[in-house]
C-alpha beads as a LAMMPS data file, in Angstrom:
LAMMPS data file: protein, C-alpha beads

73 atoms
72 bonds

1 atom types
1 bond types

-500.0 500.0 xlo xhi
-500.0 500.0 ylo yhi
-500.0 500.0 zlo zhi

Masses

1 110.0

Atoms # bond

1 1 1 -163.754 -435.306 143.601
2 1 1 -161.347 -435.354 146.512
3 1 1 -157.650 -434.843 145.851
4 1 1 -154.864 -435.114 148.381
5 1 1 -152.136 -432.617 147.588
6 1 1 -148.695 -432.600 149.158
7 1 1 -147.399 -429.122 149.905
8 1 1 -143.720 -430.087 150.063
9 1 1 -141.385 -431.009 147.217
10 1 1 -139.506 -434.258 147.967
11 1 1 -136.183 -433.335 149.582
12 1 1 -134.128 -435.734 147.462
13 1 1 -135.447 -434.310 144.178
14 1 1 -132.895 -432.797 141.853
15 1 1 -132.491 -432.051 138.174
16 1 1 -135.460 -433.064 136.033
17 1 1 -137.285 -434.622 138.973
18 1 1 -137.079 -431.313 140.861
19 1 1 -138.378 -429.422 137.801
20 1 1 -141.278 -431.887 137.582
21 1 1 -142.258 -431.330 141.222
22 1 1 -141.908 -427.560 140.924
23 1 1 -144.255 -427.647 137.932
24 1 1 -146.747 -429.922 139.687
25 1 1 -146.844 -427.625 142.723
26 1 1 -148.064 -424.821 140.459
27 1 1 -151.313 -426.710 139.879
28 1 1 -154.179 -426.486 142.276
29 1 1 -154.953 -430.202 142.031
30 1 1 -152.137 -431.919 140.190
31 1 1 -153.446 -430.657 136.837
32 1 1 -156.668 -432.666 137.208
33 1 1 -158.448 -429.336 137.420
34 1 1 -157.779 -428.990 133.694
35 1 1 -160.223 -431.822 133.031
36 1 1 -162.892 -431.256 135.685
37 1 1 -164.999 -428.488 137.140
38 1 1 -162.751 -426.912 139.803
39 1 1 -165.779 -426.028 141.896
40 1 1 -166.421 -429.738 142.432
41 1 1 -162.938 -430.372 143.834
42 1 1 -162.261 -430.930 147.488
43 1 1 -158.520 -430.484 147.958
44 1 1 -156.889 -431.845 151.084
45 1 1 -153.496 -430.233 151.634
46 1 1 -150.847 -432.112 153.560
47 1 1 -147.679 -430.484 154.867
48 1 1 -145.616 -433.439 153.703
49 1 1 -143.946 -434.886 150.620
50 1 1 -145.930 -437.008 148.162
51 1 1 -144.331 -440.270 149.278
52 1 1 -145.204 -439.543 152.924
53 1 1 -148.899 -438.910 152.328
54 1 1 -149.893 -442.390 153.530
55 1 1 -147.910 -442.108 156.773
56 1 1 -149.609 -441.272 160.059
57 1 1 -148.956 -437.497 160.156
58 1 1 -150.579 -437.014 156.740
59 1 1 -153.322 -439.548 157.408
60 1 1 -154.221 -437.605 160.555
61 1 1 -155.195 -434.807 158.142
62 1 1 -156.535 -436.828 155.214
63 1 1 -158.801 -439.341 156.977
64 1 1 -161.001 -436.821 158.842
65 1 1 -161.387 -434.825 155.616
66 1 1 -162.498 -437.920 153.716
67 1 1 -164.983 -438.671 156.489
68 1 1 -166.345 -435.126 156.146
69 1 1 -166.570 -435.476 152.363
70 1 1 -168.543 -438.695 152.752
71 1 1 -170.560 -437.245 155.648
72 1 1 -169.525 -440.109 157.925
73 1 1 -169.873 -439.416 161.618

Bonds

1 1 1 2
2 1 2 3
3 1 3 4
4 1 4 5
5 1 5 6
6 1 6 7
7 1 7 8
8 1 8 9
9 1 9 10
10 1 10 11
11 1 11 12
12 1 12 13
13 1 13 14
14 1 14 15
15 1 15 16
16 1 16 17
17 1 17 18
18 1 18 19
19 1 19 20
20 1 20 21
21 1 21 22
22 1 22 23
23 1 23 24
24 1 24 25
25 1 25 26
26 1 26 27
27 1 27 28
28 1 28 29
29 1 29 30
30 1 30 31
31 1 31 32
32 1 32 33
33 1 33 34
34 1 34 35
35 1 35 36
36 1 36 37
37 1 37 38
38 1 38 39
39 1 39 40
40 1 40 41
41 1 41 42
42 1 42 43
43 1 43 44
44 1 44 45
45 1 45 46
46 1 46 47
47 1 47 48
48 1 48 49
49 1 49 50
50 1 50 51
51 1 51 52
52 1 52 53
53 1 53 54
54 1 54 55
55 1 55 56
56 1 56 57
57 1 57 58
58 1 58 59
59 1 59 60
60 1 60 61
61 1 61 62
62 1 62 63
63 1 63 64
64 1 64 65
65 1 65 66
66 1 66 67
67 1 67 68
68 1 68 69
69 1 69 70
70 1 70 71
71 1 71 72
72 1 72 73
């Protein structure tokens, strides 16, 4: 299983939304690791917020990692 994980809490988050993101950042893989074998996880960290993970800077990190996971050359 491949999981893309943002490493930055959204800047506009406050109150309950901020608490949610702080809690989610504590998990290795968004709490999915609770339901799966952690050794089977491939976690791709992005130095961006969740909502920016499909923008070019994050995709520059994510796409090559997915290619490696699928063994595409």
